[in-house]
C-alpha positions as CSV (number, residue, x, y, z in Angstrom):
1,X,70.6,101.2,113.4
2,X,69.4,104.7,114.5
3,X,71.7,108.2,114.9
4,X,74.8,106.5,112.4
5,X,76.7,109.3,111.1
6,X,79.3,107.4,109.3
7,X,80.4,104.0,108.3
8,X,83.9,102.5,108.3
9,X,84.6,99.6,106.1
10,X,87.8,97.2,106.2
11,X,89.0,97.1,102.6
12,X,90.5,93.2,102.1
13,X,87.8,90.5,102.1
14,X,85.4,93.4,102.8
15,X,85.5,95.5,99.8
16,X,88.1,93.7,97.8
17,X,88.2,89.8,97.6
18,X,91.8,89.7,99.1
19,X,91.5,85.9,98.5
20,X,91.1,85.8,94.6
21,X,93.6,88.6,94.2
22,X,96.2,86.7,96.0
23,X,95.7,83.4,94.3
24,X,95.9,85.7,90.7
25,X,99.3,87.1,92.0
26,X,100.4,84.0,93.2
27,X,99.4,82.1,90.2
28,X,101.0,84.8,88.1
29,X,104.2,85.0,90.0
30,X,104.8,81.3,90.0
31,X,104.4,81.4,86.0
32,X,107.4,84.0,86.0
33,X,109.2,81.8,87.9
34,X,108.6,79.0,85.6
35,X,107.2,77.0,88.8
36,X,104.4,74.4,89.1
37,X,101.6,75.9,90.9
38,X,98.9,73.4,93.1
39,X,96.0,74.6,94.8
40,X,97.4,73.3,98.2
41,X,100.2,75.9,97.9
42,X,97.2,78.4,98.2
43,X,96.2,77.0,101.3
44,X,99.8,77.1,103.0
45,X,100.1,80.8,101.8
46,X,96.7,81.7,103.5
47,X,97.8,79.6,106.7
48,X,101.1,81.6,107.0
49,X,99.8,85.3,105.9
50,X,96.8,85.0,108.3
51,X,99.3,84.1,110.9
52,X,101.7,87.1,110.0
53,X,98.9,89.2,109.9
54,X,97.4,88.4,113.4
55,X,100.7,89.2,115.1
56,X,101.0,92.6,113.3
57,X,97.3,93.3,114.8
58,X,99.1,92.2,118.0
59,X,102.0,94.5,117.8
60,X,104.2,91.9,117.3
61,X,105.3,92.8,114.0
62,X,105.8,95.1,111.6
63,X,104.4,95.0,107.6
64,X,108.3,95.3,106.4
65,X,109.0,92.4,108.6
66,X,106.0,90.4,107.1
67,X,107.2,91.3,103.6
68,X,111.0,90.0,104.5
69,X,109.8,86.7,105.8
70,X,106.7,85.6,104.3
71,X,107.7,83.9,101.0
72,X,110.8,82.4,102.7
73,X,108.3,81.0,105.4
74,X,105.6,79.4,102.6
75,X,108.2,78.0,100.5
76,X,110.1,76.2,103.6
77,X,106.8,74.3,104.1
78,X,105.8,73.5,100.5
79,X,109.8,72.8,99.4
80,X,110.8,75.3,96.8
81,X,114.1,76.9,97.1
82,X,114.4,80.2,96.0
83,X,114.7,83.7,97.2
84,X,111.6,84.4,99.1
85,X,112.3,88.2,99.4
86,X,112.8,88.4,96.0
87,X,109.7,86.4,94.9
88,X,107.7,88.7,97.4
89,X,108.6,91.9,95.2
90,X,106.9,90.0,92.4
91,X,103.9,89.2,94.2
92,X,103.5,92.4,95.7
93,X,103.6,94.3,92.4
94,X,100.8,91.9,90.9
95,X,99.0,92.4,94.1
96,X,99.2,96.2,93.6
97,X,97.2,95.4,90.2
98,X,94.5,93.5,91.3
99,X,91.1,94.5,92.3
100,X,88.5,91.6,92.4
101,X,85.4,93.2,94.3
102,X,83.6,91.3,96.9
103,X,80.2,90.3,95.8
104,X,78.3,93.4,96.6
105,X,80.8,96.0,97.6
106,X,80.4,98.6,94.7
107,X,76.9,98.2,94.9
108,X,77.1,98.8,98.8
109,X,79.3,101.8,98.4
110,X,76.8,103.6,96.0
111,X,74.0,102.7,98.5
112,X,75.8,104.4,101.6
113,X,77.5,107.2,99.9
114,X,75.8,110.4,100.3
115,X,73.9,108.9,103.5
116,X,76.7,108.7,105.6
117,X,80.4,109.7,105.7
118,X,81.9,106.6,104.2
119,X,85.7,105.7,105.3
120,X,87.8,102.8,104.6
121,X,89.8,101.7,107.0
122,X,93.0,99.2,106.4
123,X,96.3,98.0,107.9
124,X,97.7,97.0,104.4
125,X,100.1,99.4,102.3
126,X,98.5,102.7,101.3
127,X,99.9,103.0,97.8
128,X,99.1,99.7,97.1
129,X,95.3,100.0,98.4
130,X,94.6,103.5,97.0
131,X,96.0,101.5,93.5
132,X,93.3,98.7,94.1
133,X,90.6,100.8,95.2
134,X,91.2,103.2,92.1
135,X,90.9,100.2,89.8
136,X,87.7,98.8,91.2
137,X,86.3,102.1,90.7
138,X,85.4,102.5,94.5
139,X,87.3,105.7,95.6
140,X,84.8,108.1,94.4
141,X,82.5,106.7,96.8
142,X,84.8,106.7,99.9
143,X,84.9,110.0,101.6
144,X,88.1,109.3,103.7
145,X,90.7,106.4,103.4
146,X,92.4,105.6,106.5
147,X,95.5,103.3,105.9
148,X,97.6,102.2,109.2
149,X,101.1,103.0,107.2
150,X,99.9,106.8,107.2
151,X,98.2,107.0,110.8
152,X,101.2,105.3,112.4
153,X,99.0,102.8,114.1
154,X,97.2,99.4,113.2
155,X,93.7,98.1,114.0
156,X,92.7,97.0,116.5
157,X,94.7,99.6,118.4
158,X,92.8,102.5,119.9
159,X,95.4,104.8,118.6
160,X,94.4,104.0,115.1
161,X,90.6,104.6,115.7
162,X,91.7,108.0,117.9
163,X,93.6,109.3,114.9
164,X,90.9,108.4,112.6
165,X,88.2,110.4,114.5
166,X,90.4,113.3,114.9
167,X,89.8,113.7,110.8
168,X,86.0,113.2,111.4
169,X,85.0,115.1,114.5
170,X,82.7,116.3,115.5
171,X,81.3,112.5,115.0
172,X,81.8,110.3,117.8
173,X,82.3,106.7,118.1
174,X,78.7,105.9,119.1
175,X,77.5,107.5,116.1
176,X,79.3,105.4,113.8
177,X,79.7,101.6,112.4
178,X,82.9,99.5,112.0
179,X,82.4,96.8,109.2
180,X,84.9,94.2,108.2
181,X,85.6,90.5,108.3
182,X,88.4,90.3,111.3
183,X,86.8,89.6,114.6
184,X,90.2,91.2,116.1
185,X,90.9,94.0,113.8
186,X,87.9,95.1,112.9
187,X,85.3,93.9,115.2
188,X,87.3,94.1,118.9
189,X,89.0,97.2,117.7
190,X,85.8,99.1,116.6
191,X,84.0,97.7,119.7
192,X,86.4,98.8,122.3
193,X,86.5,102.3,120.8
194,X,82.7,102.5,121.4
195,X,81.4,102.0,117.6
196,X,78.8,99.7,116.5
197,X,80.2,96.8,114.7
198,X,79.1,94.5,111.6
199,X,80.9,91.2,111.1
200,X,81.2,90.5,107.9
201,X,81.3,86.7,107.8
202,X,82.1,85.7,104.1
203,X,83.4,82.4,105.0
204,X,80.7,81.3,106.8
205,X,82.7,80.4,110.0
206,X,81.3,79.0,113.2
207,X,83.4,81.3,115.3
208,X,81.6,82.8,118.6
209,X,81.6,86.1,119.7
210,X,79.0,88.4,121.3
211,X,81.3,91.9,120.3
212,X,79.4,92.1,116.8
213,X,76.0,94.3,116.9
214,X,75.1,92.1,113.7
215,X,76.5,89.4,111.7
216,X,76.1,89.3,108.0
217,X,77.2,86.6,105.4
218,X,76.5,88.9,102.4
219,X,77.0,92.6,101.9
220,X,73.8,93.1,100.7
221,X,72.5,92.3,103.8
222,X,73.6,95.5,105.3
223,X,70.9,97.6,103.8
224,X,68.4,96.0,106.2
225,X,70.6,97.9,109.3
226,X,71.5,101.1,107.5
Protein backbone atom coordinates (compact mmCIF):
# COMPACT_ATOMS: atom_id res chain seq x y z
CA UNK A 1 0.00 0.00 0.00
CA UNK A 2 1.74 3.13 -1.28
CA UNK A 3 1.94 6.67 0.10
CA UNK A 4 0.72 5.78 3.61
CA UNK A 5 2.00 8.17 6.28
CA UNK A 6 -0.28 7.41 9.25
CA UNK A 7 -1.97 4.29 10.58
CA UNK A 8 -5.10 4.48 12.74
CA UNK A 9 -5.84 1.40 14.87
CA UNK A 10 -8.96 0.60 16.86
CA UNK A 11 -8.34 -0.53 20.44
CA UNK A 12 -10.99 -3.03 21.59
CA UNK A 13 -10.81 -6.35 19.75
CA UNK A 14 -8.03 -5.01 17.54
CA UNK A 15 -5.21 -4.09 19.94
CA UNK A 16 -6.74 -5.37 23.19
CA UNK A 17 -8.85 -8.51 23.37
CA UNK A 18 -12.07 -7.04 24.74
CA UNK A 19 -13.83 -10.40 24.81
CA UNK A 20 -11.20 -11.96 27.08
CA UNK A 21 -11.01 -8.82 29.22
CA UNK A 22 -14.79 -8.58 29.61
CA UNK A 23 -15.11 -12.28 30.42
CA UNK A 24 -12.45 -12.02 33.14
CA UNK A 25 -14.05 -8.84 34.54
CA UNK A 26 -17.51 -10.41 34.55
CA UNK A 27 -16.26 -13.53 36.35
CA UNK A 28 -14.45 -11.41 38.96
CA UNK A 29 -17.51 -9.25 39.58
CA UNK A 30 -19.80 -12.28 39.81
CA UNK A 31 -17.43 -13.78 42.37
CA UNK A 32 -17.52 -10.55 44.42
CA UNK A 33 -21.31 -10.76 44.52
CA UNK A 34 -21.33 -14.49 45.29
CA UNK A 35 -23.13 -15.20 42.02
CA UNK A 36 -22.86 -18.43 40.06
CA UNK A 37 -21.39 -17.84 36.59
CA UNK A 38 -22.27 -19.79 33.45
CA UNK A 39 -20.70 -19.31 30.02
CA UNK A 40 -24.10 -18.67 28.44
CA UNK A 41 -24.32 -15.52 30.56
CA UNK A 42 -21.33 -14.08 28.72
CA UNK A 43 -23.14 -14.72 25.43
CA UNK A 44 -26.00 -12.61 26.78
CA UNK A 45 -23.55 -9.89 27.80
CA UNK A 46 -22.08 -9.81 24.28
CA UNK A 47 -25.50 -9.63 22.66
CA UNK A 48 -26.63 -6.69 24.80
CA UNK A 49 -23.27 -4.93 24.81
CA UNK A 50 -22.88 -5.10 21.01
CA UNK A 51 -26.42 -3.85 20.53
CA UNK A 52 -25.83 -0.87 22.83
CA UNK A 53 -22.47 0.07 21.27
CA UNK A 54 -24.07 -0.01 17.82
CA UNK A 55 -26.58 2.55 19.09
CA UNK A 56 -23.69 4.70 20.31
CA UNK A 57 -22.11 4.51 16.85
CA UNK A 58 -25.42 5.68 15.38
CA UNK A 59 -25.61 8.58 17.83
CA UNK A 60 -28.72 7.16 19.50
CA UNK A 61 -27.14 6.52 22.91
CA UNK A 62 -24.40 7.99 25.09
CA UNK A 63 -21.80 5.97 27.00
CA UNK A 64 -23.30 7.25 30.25
CA UNK A 65 -26.69 5.85 29.22
CA UNK A 66 -25.04 2.54 28.32
CA UNK A 67 -23.42 2.30 31.75
CA UNK A 68 -26.78 3.07 33.39
CA UNK A 69 -28.75 0.37 31.58
CA UNK A 70 -26.34 -2.36 30.40
CA UNK A 71 -26.34 -4.69 33.39
CA UNK A 72 -29.99 -4.16 34.29
CA UNK A 73 -30.83 -5.35 30.76
CA UNK A 74 -28.49 -8.34 31.06
CA UNK A 75 -29.74 -9.34 34.51
CA UNK A 76 -33.35 -9.13 33.33
CA UNK A 77 -32.57 -11.71 30.65
CA UNK A 78 -30.58 -14.12 32.83
CA UNK A 79 -32.87 -13.85 35.85
CA UNK A 80 -30.65 -12.13 38.41
CA UNK A 81 -32.22 -9.58 40.75
CA UNK A 82 -29.52 -7.13 41.80
CA UNK A 83 -28.78 -3.45 41.11
CA UNK A 84 -27.26 -3.32 37.62
CA UNK A 85 -25.88 0.20 38.06
CA UNK A 86 -24.01 -0.82 41.20
CA UNK A 87 -22.72 -3.94 39.46
CA UNK A 88 -21.59 -1.84 36.49
CA UNK A 89 -19.23 0.07 38.77
CA UNK A 90 -17.58 -3.16 39.94
CA UNK A 91 -17.39 -4.62 36.42
CA UNK A 92 -16.03 -1.34 35.01
CA UNK A 93 -13.32 -1.22 37.68
CA UNK A 94 -12.11 -4.71 36.78
CA UNK A 95 -12.30 -3.94 33.06
CA UNK A 96 -10.09 -0.89 33.57
CA UNK A 97 -7.39 -3.14 35.03
CA UNK A 98 -7.64 -5.71 32.23
CA UNK A 99 -5.10 -5.59 29.42
CA UNK A 100 -5.04 -8.81 27.41
CA UNK A 101 -3.45 -8.02 24.02
CA UNK A 102 -4.85 -9.47 20.83
CA UNK A 103 -2.41 -12.04 19.43
CA UNK A 104 0.25 -10.20 17.46
CA UNK A 105 -0.88 -6.70 18.51
CA UNK A 106 2.27 -5.65 20.35
CA UNK A 107 4.46 -7.08 17.60
CA UNK A 108 2.46 -5.13 15.00
CA UNK A 109 2.84 -1.87 16.92
CA UNK A 110 6.60 -2.38 17.18
CA UNK A 111 6.71 -3.03 13.42
CA UNK A 112 4.67 0.09 12.56
CA UNK A 113 6.34 2.42 15.08
CA UNK A 114 8.89 4.65 13.38
CA UNK A 115 7.66 3.76 9.88
CA UNK A 116 4.34 5.58 10.22
CA UNK A 117 2.56 7.95 12.56
CA UNK A 118 0.66 5.40 14.67
CA UNK A 119 -2.68 6.52 16.12
CA UNK A 120 -5.06 4.58 18.36
CA UNK A 121 -8.74 5.44 17.85
CA UNK A 122 -11.49 4.35 20.24
CA UNK A 123 -15.05 5.11 21.32
CA UNK A 124 -14.53 3.94 24.90
CA UNK A 125 -13.65 5.85 28.09
CA UNK A 126 -10.42 7.88 27.90
CA UNK A 127 -9.09 7.10 31.39
CA UNK A 128 -9.97 3.42 31.02
CA UNK A 129 -8.31 3.01 27.64
CA UNK A 130 -5.15 4.86 28.67
CA UNK A 131 -4.82 2.63 31.75
CA UNK A 132 -5.36 -0.54 29.73
CA UNK A 133 -2.90 0.48 26.99
CA UNK A 134 -0.32 1.32 29.67
CA UNK A 135 -0.88 -2.03 31.37
CA UNK A 136 -0.37 -3.78 28.03
CA UNK A 137 2.90 -1.92 27.35
CA UNK A 138 1.54 -0.33 24.17
CA UNK A 139 1.57 3.43 24.77
CA UNK A 140 5.25 3.84 23.93
CA UNK A 141 4.50 2.67 20.39
CA UNK A 142 1.55 5.04 19.87
CA UNK A 143 2.17 8.58 18.60
CA UNK A 144 -1.42 9.74 19.11
CA UNK A 145 -4.36 8.36 21.09
CA UNK A 146 -7.76 9.61 19.91
CA UNK A 147 -10.68 8.81 22.24
CA UNK A 148 -14.26 9.90 21.51
CA UNK A 149 -14.76 11.09 25.09
CA UNK A 150 -12.16 13.83 24.59
CA UNK A 151 -12.95 14.55 20.96
CA UNK A 152 -16.68 14.99 21.55
CA UNK A 153 -17.77 12.70 18.71
CA UNK A 154 -17.68 8.94 18.13
CA UNK A 155 -16.61 6.78 15.22
CA UNK A 156 -18.04 6.59 12.55
CA UNK A 157 -19.12 10.26 12.74
CA UNK A 158 -17.16 12.41 10.31
CA UNK A 159 -16.58 14.95 13.09
CA UNK A 160 -14.53 12.34 14.97
CA UNK A 161 -12.18 11.98 12.03
CA UNK A 162 -12.14 15.72 11.34
CA UNK A 163 -10.84 16.38 14.86
CA UNK A 164 -8.23 13.64 14.48
CA UNK A 165 -6.89 15.04 11.22
CA UNK A 166 -6.66 18.52 12.71
CA UNK A 167 -4.08 17.02 15.07
CA UNK A 168 -1.98 15.32 12.37
CA UNK A 169 -2.00 18.02 9.66
CA UNK A 170 -0.65 18.17 6.95
CA UNK A 171 -1.36 14.43 6.56
CA UNK A 172 -4.58 13.92 4.58
CA UNK A 173 -7.05 10.98 4.66
CA UNK A 174 -5.78 9.40 1.42
CA UNK A 175 -2.38 9.02 3.11
CA UNK A 176 -3.80 6.99 6.00
CA UNK A 177 -5.32 3.60 6.74
CA UNK A 178 -7.91 2.74 9.39
CA UNK A 179 -7.51 -0.75 10.91
CA UNK A 180 -10.33 -2.19 13.00
CA UNK A 181 -12.83 -4.97 13.57
CA UNK A 182 -16.05 -2.97 13.25
CA UNK A 183 -17.59 -2.66 9.78
CA UNK A 184 -19.54 0.38 10.96
CA UNK A 185 -17.31 2.37 13.34
CA UNK A 186 -13.95 1.61 11.73
CA UNK A 187 -14.47 0.58 8.12
CA UNK A 188 -17.51 2.63 7.10
CA UNK A 189 -16.29 5.55 9.19
CA UNK A 190 -12.80 5.53 7.72
CA UNK A 191 -13.86 4.85 4.13
CA UNK A 192 -16.49 7.60 4.11
CA UNK A 193 -13.81 10.05 5.25
CA UNK A 194 -11.46 9.06 2.43
CA UNK A 195 -9.13 6.79 4.39
CA UNK A 196 -7.97 3.41 3.18
CA UNK A 197 -9.31 0.65 5.40
CA UNK A 198 -8.30 -2.75 6.74
CA UNK A 199 -10.89 -5.01 8.38
CA UNK A 200 -9.56 -7.24 11.15
CA UNK A 201 -12.02 -10.13 10.94
CA UNK A 202 -11.05 -11.85 14.19
CA UNK A 203 -14.38 -13.67 14.46
CA UNK A 204 -14.04 -15.09 10.92
CA UNK A 205 -17.55 -13.87 10.13
CA UNK A 206 -19.10 -14.09 6.67
CA UNK A 207 -20.41 -10.51 6.64
CA UNK A 208 -20.08 -9.20 3.10
CA UNK A 209 -18.78 -5.71 2.47
CA UNK A 210 -17.05 -4.07 -0.46
CA UNK A 211 -15.70 -1.29 1.74
CA UNK A 212 -12.41 -2.61 3.18
CA UNK A 213 -9.40 -2.20 0.92
CA UNK A 214 -8.21 -5.44 2.47
CA UNK A 215 -9.32 -7.89 5.14
CA UNK A 216 -7.11 -9.93 7.47
CA UNK A 217 -7.87 -12.68 9.96
CA UNK A 218 -4.66 -12.20 11.96
CA UNK A 219 -2.78 -9.00 12.73
CA UNK A 220 0.47 -10.44 11.41
CA UNK A 221 -1.03 -10.39 7.89
CA UNK A 222 -1.08 -6.58 7.95
CA UNK A 223 2.69 -6.51 7.47
CA UNK A 224 2.14 -7.75 3.90
CA UNK A 225 0.33 -4.51 3.09
CA UNK A 226 2.29 -1.93 5.11
